[in-house]
C-alpha positions in Angstrom: -57.0 -131.6 -215.3 -53.2 -131.2 -215.1 -53.5 -128.7 -212.2 -55.7 -131.1 -210.2 -53.1 -133.9 -210.6 -50.1 -131.7 -209.5 -52.0 -130.7 -206.3 -52.6 -134.4 -205.5 -49.0 -135.3 -205.9 -47.5 -132.6 -203.7 -48.3 -134.0 -200.2 -47.3 -137.5 -201.2 -43.8 -138.8 -200.6 -41.4 -138.9 -203.6 -42.0 -141.7 -206.1 -39.5 -144.4 -206.9 -38.8 -142.9 -210.3 -37.9 -139.5 -208.8 -35.5 -141.2 -206.3 -33.9 -143.1 -209.1 -33.4 -140.0 -211.2 -31.9 -138.2 -208.2 -29.6 -141.2 -207.6 -28.5 -141.3 -211.3 -27.8 -137.5 -211.2 -25.6 -138.0 -208.1 -23.8 -140.9 -209.8 -23.1 -138.9 -212.9 -21.7 -136.0 -210.8 -19.5 -138.3 -208.8 -18.3 -140.1 -212.0 -17.5 -136.7 -213.6 -15.5 -135.5 -210.6 -13.6 -138.8 -210.5 -12.7 -138.6 -214.2 -11.6 -135.0 -213.8 -9.5 -136.0 -210.8 -7.8 -139.0 -212.5 -7.2 -136.9 -215.6 -5.5 -134.3 -213.5 -3.4 -136.9 -211.8 -2.4 -138.3 -215.3 -1.2 -134.9 -216.4 1.0 -134.5 -213.3 2.4 -138.0 -213.4 
């Protein structure tokens, strides 16, 4: 049953949840880079 379901989902475009998860991952990475950058600036100043 699980195999049949995955085959059905492949041709379909990405669901809203998948897009949201990807967006959250990008947000986390950007936030991490910003925090590292600001911490580096704080050390130099």
